[in-house]
Structures are given as structure tokens and as C-alpha cells.
N, C-alpha and C positions, 0 to 999 in steps of 0.2 A: 656668048656675050652676056646673056642674062645673069650668069653667075657673078660677074664682076660689075654689074650695073650700079651697085652702091658706090663705086668709085667715081662714076661719071656724074652723079647728082652732087653738086658742089656743097650745098648747105648740110646735107646729111653726112657727107664725107668729112667736112670740116668739124662738125660736132663730134663725130666718132674719133677723129684724130685728136681733137682737143681733150676729150675725155681720156683717151689712151695715154697721151703725153702727161696730163695732169696726174693720172693714177700712177704712172711710172715714176715721175719725179717725186711725188709725195711718198711713194713706197721706198724709194732709194733714200730720201731725206729721213724717213723714220728708222732706217737701218742704223744710222750713225747719230749718236747724241753729241751735241756740242758740250763744251764745259759748262756753259750757262744753263743748258737744259738739264744736265746732270745735277748741277747745284740746286735748281728749282725742284727737281724730283726728290732729291735728298731732303730738302727743307720740308716739302709736303709730307714725305714719309715720316720725318721726325715729329712734325706737328701732329700727325695722326697717332703716332706711338705715344706721345705725351697725353693726348686726349684719352686714349684707351687706358693708360696708367691711372689717370685721374678718376675715371669711372670705376675701374676695378680695384683700386687700391684698398678700399675698405672691405671689399667682398672676399678677398683671399688672404686676409691676415690670419695668423694662427688663432687668435681669439675668435674670429668669425667662423673659422672652420670648426673649432672646438664647440662653439655654441650650436652649430648646425648638427654636428654628430650627437651631442647630448640631446637635442630636441628630437632627433630621429629615434634614438634609443628609448627615451622616456615615453614618447607617444606610441612607439612600437610595442613596448612592454604593456602599456595600458590597453591597447587594442588586443594584444595576445591574451591578457587576463580576461577581458570581456568575452572573447571568442571561446576560451577554454571553459569559462563559467557556463556559457550557453551549451557547449558540447557535453559537459559532464552532468548537467542538470538531469537529464533523463536517467542516468545510471545512479547518481548519488546526490540528491538535492542539498544535503548538508555540506558536502565538499564544494558544490557549486556556490553555495551561499558564502563560504569562507573565501573562495577565490574572488567572488564579486566584492566582498568587503575589502580585500587587498586592492582591487581595481578602484574602488570607491575612495580609498585613501590617497590615490594619485590624482583624483579629479581636479583638485585645486591647482596642482602643479601643471597638469596638462592644459587646463584653461588658461593659466598664466602664460605658458609657452606659446599657445596658439594666439593669444592676444598680442604678445610682443613679436612673434615671428611673422604673423600675417597682418597684424594691426598697423604696422608701419606702412606697408604697401597700400592698405585700404585707406589710411589717413592721407597718404600722398595722392591717391587717386581722387579723394573727395576734395582736397585742397586744390588740386589741379582743375577740377571741374568748376569750383567756385571762382578761381582766377580767370578761367576762360569766360565764364558768364559775366564777370565784372569788366573784362576787356571788351566784350561784345556790346555792353551797355554804353560804354564811353565813346 
């Protein structure tokens, strides 16, 4: 009788039965979408898709991808020239100076790319911090 004693205590048995019935009913209910639930889910999915498209629209345009590739190649070449200059210096300082001069010719371009590529995000972060401080003051 000790094994079935949970059935004889009325409050515990009722709580367990209520939880079991509620879980079963909600589980069965979740198995089948009504037309209204399907429409709500489709609308939420569409709203989420539109929001994603708004956020990523400018990031994956052909112009944006081309800009990113050019930035990587130019900065990569600059770093390669600097590394090559440092590596060759021990063997032939005159060639190392020539390679360094080539890297030096790219300095303005690399700084401009870095300013425009990273400057936008830095400016947005600074503007966001200023707005947060203004909102806290008010």
C-alpha cells in the first residue's frame, strides 16, 4: 500500500492530476495550429524577415562587397610590404628600403581606408554614447 499512497492523499493527487491533464491538453493543443495561429506565425515571420532585410540591405550590396574586398587587398598589400621590408633588411638593406618606400606610398590610402572603414562604426558608437548620456540626464 505504501507504493500507491500518493493516490490516497487528496490534495497531492489532485495537484498531480491537474498538472498531468494540463500538460497533456497543452501538448495536444500545440500539435495542431489553427488557421488563426498559422496566420499570426506567418505575420511574425514576415515582420522578422523584413527587419532583417532592412538591417542587411546596405551590407550586402555589390558596392559594399567590392569596397570590403578592395580594403582587404590594399591593407593586406601594405602589411605584406612592411613585413617583407623587415624580413629582407638583414640580407639587403637597400632592397628593404625600396620595399619600405613602396609601402610608404600606400600609407595615405591605407589610413583613408581605415578611417572610412572603421571610422563609421567608431562615430556611431560615440554618437550612441552621447545620446544615452543625454537621455539619462533628462
